[in-house]
C-alpha positions in Angstrom: 93.3 -124.8 80.2 94.0 -128.6 81.4 91.9 -129.4 84.6 94.5 -129.6 86.6 95.7 -125.8 85.6 92.3 -125.2 86.9 92.4 -127.3 90.2 96.1 -125.4 90.6 93.7 -121.8 90.1 91.4 -123.0 92.5 93.4 -123.5 95.2 95.4 -120.7 94.8 92.0 -118.7 94.9 90.7 -120.4 98.3 93.9 -119.1 99.4 93.4 -115.7 98.9 90.4 -116.1 100.1 91.5 -117.6 103.9 94.0 -114.8 103.8 91.5 -112.1 102.6 89.5 -113.3 105.6 92.2 -113.6 108.6 92.7 -109.7 107.4 89.1 -108.4 107.6 88.8 -110.5 111.1 91.8 -108.6 112.4 91.0 -104.8 111.2 87.5 -105.9 113.3 89.2 -106.7 116.3 91.5 -103.7 116.3 88.4 -101.3 115.2 86.1 -102.5 118.3 89.7 -101.7 120.3 89.9 -98.1 119.0 86.3 -97.8 119.0 86.2 -98.5 122.6 89.3 -96.7 123.7 87.7 -93.8 121.8 84.6 -94.1 124.2 86.9 -94.0 126.8 88.5 -91.1 126.4 85.0 -89.0 125.8 83.9 -90.8 128.9 86.6 -89.4 130.7 86.9 -85.9 128.8 82.6 -85.3 130.0 84.6 -86.1 133.3 86.9 -83.7 133.5 84.6 -81.0 132.0 82.1 -82.0 134.9 85.2 -81.4 137.3 86.2 -77.9 135.9 83.2 -76.6 135.4 81.7 -77.1 139.1 84.9 -76.4 140.3 84.3 -72.1 138.2 80.9 -72.8 139.6 82.1 -72.5 143.1 84.9 -70.3 142.7 82.2 -68.2 140.9 79.8 -68.1 143.7 81.9 -67.1 146.6 83.5 -64.5 144.0 80.4 -63.6 143.5 80.8 -62.6 140.0 79.2 -63.5 137.0 80.9 -64.4 133.6 
């Protein structure tokens, strides 16, 4: 291979690495967003579970029933 061919190959590899770096950065950003949304859903689920549990506890307490 000539020096010119090697320079062309090096340039192509550098461009590929740059594209891969951009993709990895995008994936990291999307992963962070998804994890944030998942965390919010889990917290909302806990709140709903607490409200439902409190409602059932109050209803059972008024009726005097047991599960």
